[in-house]
NUZAVEX-540345 format. One record per residue (C-alpha): residue in three letters; y, x, z; residue number from 1; chain. Coordinates in steps of 0.05 Angstrom, whole numbers, plus 5000, padded with zeros to 4 digits. Each point is the difference from the previous one (the first is absolute). Example, Ala and Ser with C-alpha at 12.3 -4.5 7.8 and 13.67 -1.06 7.14 Angstrom:
BEGIN
torfi,c2,c1,c3,balo,kolke
ALA,4910,5246,5156,1,A
SER,5069,5027,4987,2,A
***
This chain:
BEGIN
torfi,c2,c1,c3,balo,kolke
MET,5000,5003,5002,1,A
ASN,5068,5020,4978,2,A
LYS,5046,5024,5061,3,A
ILE,5065,4960,4999,4,A
THR,5067,5028,5013,5,A
TYR,5048,5001,5055,6,A
ASN,5051,4959,4958,7,A
GLU,4947,4947,4985,8,A
THR,4981,4998,5081,9,A
PHE,5074,4987,5013,10,A
ALA,5003,4947,4948,11,A
PHE,4943,4960,5022,12,A
LEU,5021,5011,5081,13,A
SER,5071,4974,4971,14,A
MET,4965,4935,4972,15,A
LEU,4964,4987,5059,16,A
GLY,5062,4996,5042,17,A
ILE,4975,5059,5040,18,A
VAL,5066,5042,5003,19,A
GLU,5024,4965,5054,20,A
TRP,4942,5022,5045,21,A
LYS,4977,5065,4977,22,A
GLN,5030,5043,5059,23,A
ARG,4954,4965,5048,24,A
ILE,4935,5011,4961,25,A
ARG,5014,5066,4979,26,A
VAL,5001,4994,4929,27,A
PRO,5000,5066,4985,28,A
ASP,4929,5006,5028,29,A
LEU,4979,4942,4960,30,A
LEU,5037,5025,4933,31,A
GLU,4959,5066,5006,32,A
CYS,4938,4956,5009,33,A
ILE,5016,4962,4936,34,A
PHE,5020,5058,4964,35,A
GLN,4927,5039,5020,36,A
GLN,4957,4930,4994,37,A
GLY,5025,4967,4942,38,A
VAL,5009,4923,4984,39,A
LYS,4950,4984,5053,40,A
ALA,5049,5009,5055,41,A
PHE,5047,4941,4969,42,A
THR,4951,4955,5038,43,A
GLN,5012,5038,5071,44,A
ILE,5070,4996,4987,45,A
ILE,5000,4919,4994,46,A
ILE,4951,5003,5064,47,A
ILE,5050,5038,5035,48,A
GLN,5058,4960,4980,49,A
ALA,4960,4935,5024,50,A
GLU,4984,5029,5065,51,A
TYR,5073,5024,5015,52,A
SER,5024,4932,4984,53,A
ILE,4945,4969,5053,54,A
THR,5025,5048,5050,55,A
MET,5069,4977,4987,56,A
ALA,4978,4932,5003,57,A
SER,4960,5012,5062,58,A
HIS,5025,4935,5031,59,A
MET,4971,4958,4939,60,A
THR,4949,4956,5036,61,A
ASP,4941,4946,4985,62,A
SER,5059,4949,4991,63,A
HIS,5037,5043,4942,64,A
ARG,4927,5010,4968,65,A
ARG,4989,4921,5002,66,A
PHE,5068,4986,4972,67,A
LEU,4989,5047,4944,68,A
GLN,4933,4974,4988,69,A
VAL,5034,4928,4989,70,A
LEU,5044,5032,4950,71,A
MET,4950,5038,4961,72,A
SER,4962,4933,4994,73,A
ASN,5065,4958,4973,74,A
GLY,5043,5048,4970,75,A
ILE,5058,4965,5022,76,A
ILE,5016,4957,5065,77,A
ASP,5063,4964,5016,78,A
ALA,5046,5021,5060,79,A
VAL,4982,4939,5041,80,A
GLU,4930,5018,4989,81,A
ALA,5017,5073,5011,82,A
ARG,5029,4985,5070,83,A
ARG,4939,4954,5024,84,A
LEU,4951,5058,4990,85,A
HIS,5048,5048,5032,86,A
ARG,5002,4957,5056,87,A
PHE,4921,4978,5000,88,A
PHE,4975,5070,4988,89,A
CYS,5042,5041,5054,90,A
GLU,4985,4941,5054,91,A
GLN,4923,5002,4978,92,A
HIS,4998,5077,5011,93,A
LYS,5043,5003,5058,94,A
VAL,5056,5045,4972,95,A
TYR,5077,4997,5003,96,A
TYR,5024,4933,4963,97,A
ALA,5077,4990,4985,98,A
HIS,5024,4941,4953,99,A
ASP,5042,5045,4968,100,A
LYS,4967,5056,4988,101,A
LEU,4962,4988,4941,102,A
ASP,5028,5053,4956,103,A
ASP,4987,5055,5049,104,A
PHE,4924,4974,5006,105,A
VAL,4995,5005,4922,106,A
GLY,5040,5065,4997,107,A
VAL,4938,5034,5044,108,A
ILE,4947,4969,4953,109,A
ASN,5047,5032,4934,110,A
THR,4997,5070,5041,111,A
PHE,4923,4996,4988,112,A
LEU,4997,4966,4924,113,A
ARG,5060,5046,4970,114,A
PRO,4952,5060,4990,115,A
LEU,4950,4959,4964,116,A
PHE,5059,4969,4953,117,A
MET,5010,4936,5029,118,A
GLU,5043,4960,5042,119,A
ILE,5018,4931,5033,120,A
ARG,5070,4979,4970,121,A
LYS,5047,4945,5013,122,A
GLY,5034,4958,4949,123,A
ARG,5022,4933,4988,124,A
SER,4975,4945,4947,125,A
GLU,5053,4988,4942,126,A
ASP,4985,4930,4999,127,A
HIS,5010,4978,5074,128,A
GLY,5030,5058,5034,129,A
LYS,4938,4999,5047,130,A
MET,4981,5071,5026,131,A
PHE,4929,5035,4990,132,A
TYR,4956,5054,5022,133,A
ALA,4962,5040,4945,134,A
LEU,4951,5054,4997,135,A
VAL,5021,5045,4935,136,A
ASN,4973,5054,4967,137,A
LEU,5050,5060,4992,138,A
ALA,4966,5035,4947,139,A
ILE,5009,4944,4948,140,A
THR,5045,5016,4947,141,A
GLU,4993,4956,4940,142,A
ALA,4976,4928,4996,143,A
THR,4933,5019,4969,144,A
LYS,4978,5027,5064,145,A
VAL,5008,4930,5030,146,A
ALA,4931,5002,5018,147,A
SER,4932,5032,4984,148,A
ASP,4963,4938,4993,149,A
TYR,5034,4974,4941,150,A
ALA,4975,5014,4931,151,A
GLU,5045,5032,4944,152,A
ASN,5018,4942,4964,153,A
GLU,5014,4955,5066,154,A
LEU,5049,5059,5025,155,A
GLU,5029,4999,4930,156,A
LEU,5017,4925,5010,157,A
PHE,5028,5015,5067,158,A
LYS,5045,5050,4968,159,A
LYS,5025,4951,4943,160,A
THR,5007,4947,5055,161,A
MET,5047,5044,5044,162,A
ASP,5043,5012,4938,163,A
LEU,5009,4929,4988,164,A
ILE,5021,4987,5071,165,A
VAL,5044,5055,5013,166,A
GLU,5033,4995,4935,167,A
SER,5012,4928,5003,168,A
GLU,5067,4970,5025,169,A
SER,4965,4958,5050,170,A
GLY,4946,5048,5026,171,A
TYR,4941,4956,4981,172,A
ALA,4958,4995,4937,173,A
SER,4960,4937,4973,174,A
SER,4928,4991,5001,175,A
THR,5009,4988,4932,176,A
SER,5036,5069,4982,177,A
ILE,4953,5032,5034,178,A
LEU,4936,4971,4974,179,A
ASN,5031,5013,4934,180,A
LEU,4997,5074,5011,181,A
SER,4917,5001,5006,182,A
ASP,4990,4999,4929,183,A
LYS,5053,5056,4991,184,A
LEU,4966,5051,5048,185,A
GLN,4988,5070,4974,186,A
SER,4943,5020,5044,187,A
LYS,4957,4937,4991,188,A
LYS,5019,4929,4983,189,A
MET,4987,4941,5047,190,A
LYS,4990,4930,4989,191,A
LYS,5051,4957,5033,192,A
LYS,4942,4970,5047,193,A
GLU,4995,5066,5029,194,A
ALA,5066,5020,5004,195,A
GLU,5011,4943,5043,196,A
GLN,4946,5026,5045,197,A
VAL,5037,5067,5003,198,A
LEU,5067,4971,5020,199,A
GLN,4963,4953,5053,200,A
MET,4969,5072,5019,201,A
PHE,5067,5032,5007,202,A
VAL,5026,4943,5038,203,A
GLN,4944,5003,5054,204,A
ASP,5009,5074,5004,205,A
LYS,5073,4990,5018,206,A
TRP,5036,5042,4937,207,A
LEU,5018,4929,4970,208,A
SER,5026,4942,5025,209,A
GLU,4995,4929,4961,210,A
ARG,5041,4935,5005,211,A
HIS,4990,4943,4954,212,A
GLY,4974,5048,4943,213,A
GLU,5054,5050,5010,214,A
TYR,4983,5072,5025,215,A
THR,5046,5050,5034,216,A
LEU,4985,5072,5042,217,A
HIS,4966,4984,5061,218,A
THR,5037,5029,5066,219,A
ARG,4940,5047,5007,220,A
CYS,5005,5027,4933,221,A
ILE,5074,5004,4999,222,A
MET,4991,5047,5072,223,A
GLU,4949,5043,4969,224,A
LEU,5031,5008,4928,225,A
ASP,5068,5000,5017,226,A
GLN,5012,5077,4977,227,A
TYR,4960,4987,4940,228,A
ILE,5039,4938,4981,229,A
CYS,5071,5037,5007,230,A
GLU,4971,5059,4962,231,A
THR,4972,4959,4943,232,A
TYR,5049,4944,4990,233,A
GLN,5077,5033,4982,234,A
ASP,5033,4935,5011,235,A
VAL,4964,4973,5064,236,A
LYS,5053,4989,5060,237,A
LYS,5002,5001,5073,238,A
CYS,5027,4944,5040,239,A
ASN,5073,5010,5017,240,A
ILE,4993,4968,5072,241,A
CYS,4933,5034,5017,242,A
HIS,4993,5055,4958,243,A
SER,4926,4987,4982,244,A
LEU,4973,4995,4934,245,A
ALA,5021,4931,4970,246,A
ILE,4947,4974,4947,247,A
GLN,5025,4922,5014,248,A
GLY,5066,4984,5021,249,A
GLN,5072,4981,4970,250,A
SER,5042,5037,4968,251,A
CYS,5082,5008,4988,252,A
ASP,5020,4987,4926,253,A
THR,5055,5039,5010,254,A
CYS,4981,5067,5032,255,A
GLY,4930,4986,4990,256,A
ILE,4976,5017,5079,257,A
LYS,4930,4965,5023,258,A
MET,4982,4966,5067,259,A
HIS,4942,4975,5026,260,A
LEU,5001,4916,5019,261,A
PRO,4992,5014,5070,262,A
CYS,5057,5050,4998,263,A
VAL,5038,4951,4961,264,A
ALA,4991,4947,5050,265,A
LYS,5014,5038,5059,266,A
TYR,5065,5035,4965,267,A
PHE,5029,4940,4971,268,A
LYS,4982,4950,5064,269,A
SER,5072,4996,5032,270,A
GLN,5035,5004,4934,271,A
PRO,5021,4926,4968,272,A
GLU,5018,5039,4929,273,A
PRO,4955,5063,4996,274,A
HIS,5029,5061,4961,275,A
CYS,4962,5059,4989,276,A
PRO,4996,5053,5051,277,A
HIS,5013,5054,4940,278,A
CYS,5053,4980,4957,279,A
ASN,5023,4931,5033,280,A
GLU,4991,4960,4942,281,A
VAL,4971,4931,5016,282,A
TRP,4932,4999,5010,283,A
PRO,4970,4965,4938,284,A
HIS,4928,4973,5032,285,A
GLU,4975,4950,5045,286,A
THR,4997,5028,5074,287,A
ARG,4940,4973,5030,288,A
ASP,4977,5010,5078,289,A
ILE,4935,5020,5014,290,A
VAL,4972,4980,5072,291,A
ARG,4956,5058,5019,292,A
PRO,4953,5002,5063,293,A
ASP,5019,5070,5020,294,A
SER,5071,4973,5010,295,A
TYR,5037,5049,4944,296,A
LEU,5045,4944,4986,297,A
PRO,5025,4959,5063,298,A
SER,4963,4940,5018,299,A
ASN,5067,4954,4983,300,A
THR,5017,5023,4933,301,A
PRO,5001,4943,4958,302,A
ARG,4947,4981,4953,303,A
THR,5037,4972,4941,304,A
SER,5009,5035,4937,305,A
ARG,5062,5002,4961,306,A
ARG,5028,5032,4938,307,A
VAL,5070,5023,4998,308,A
SER,5040,4987,4940,309,A
SER,5065,5021,4976,310,A
SER,5039,4933,5018,311,A
GLU,4975,5011,5073,312,A
THR,5051,5057,5006,313,A
LYS,5059,4970,4971,314,A
***
């Protein structure tokens, strides 16, 4: 087996994120070991890094492990369920519990997960603003790595579906538009019935969401593929209010900024004549309020929808 160079070793260590703690485990000795023993030592590096992270997360308990098991099984859970599980597992395993320490609790788990290129992330649904926690794969860099279980033509259909959704004005793609792609796949064509089944599989696996025959990206998908989407689609925008990726939402006709619907509802809730937060022009869309279980919007927010017309500002 060929020996590897020091430069290659440092590049590999940098990719693993070992640089921050290299002095603690005498990296020079490890580098010498790698230089002498070759590529096999890479496995040792990964193990050592994982062991180090476990040491740093020495207060990780069975309550943390069981919480992680639920997330691994479900992929994504809403914040209400996450808080319930946090309390339940802490009380069951008789460890310290505080209702406002969920993020710290998750942070302990992430200390263990990051060397394995995984992380628990927190994000909001674009549709109703509900908070979620999702287990994401940090190694994913392209949409075709969404899952290894899918066939090549299924992944191609997902990529083309994502193109339709992200490049649309509404952030949705109709089932008809997606199914029309089934016989245009380069890898292997699908029958429309087969494509329908694949779409349902994407919904069940929480990569897509479906409502009345319209498909959009699931919250889990956006959380996991955020970086890929931003790098791939040059025209994709971020919400002017929360600054997270905005696939669905409303845009200002004048300056072009975009806002999620829940952010629209919150920002304009006390404005009788909504104006764009960026250019101050009259906001040209309906401002509808979305009542959410995690109280992102005030419970006394009016539920009526309204459209602003130019005559209202006179």
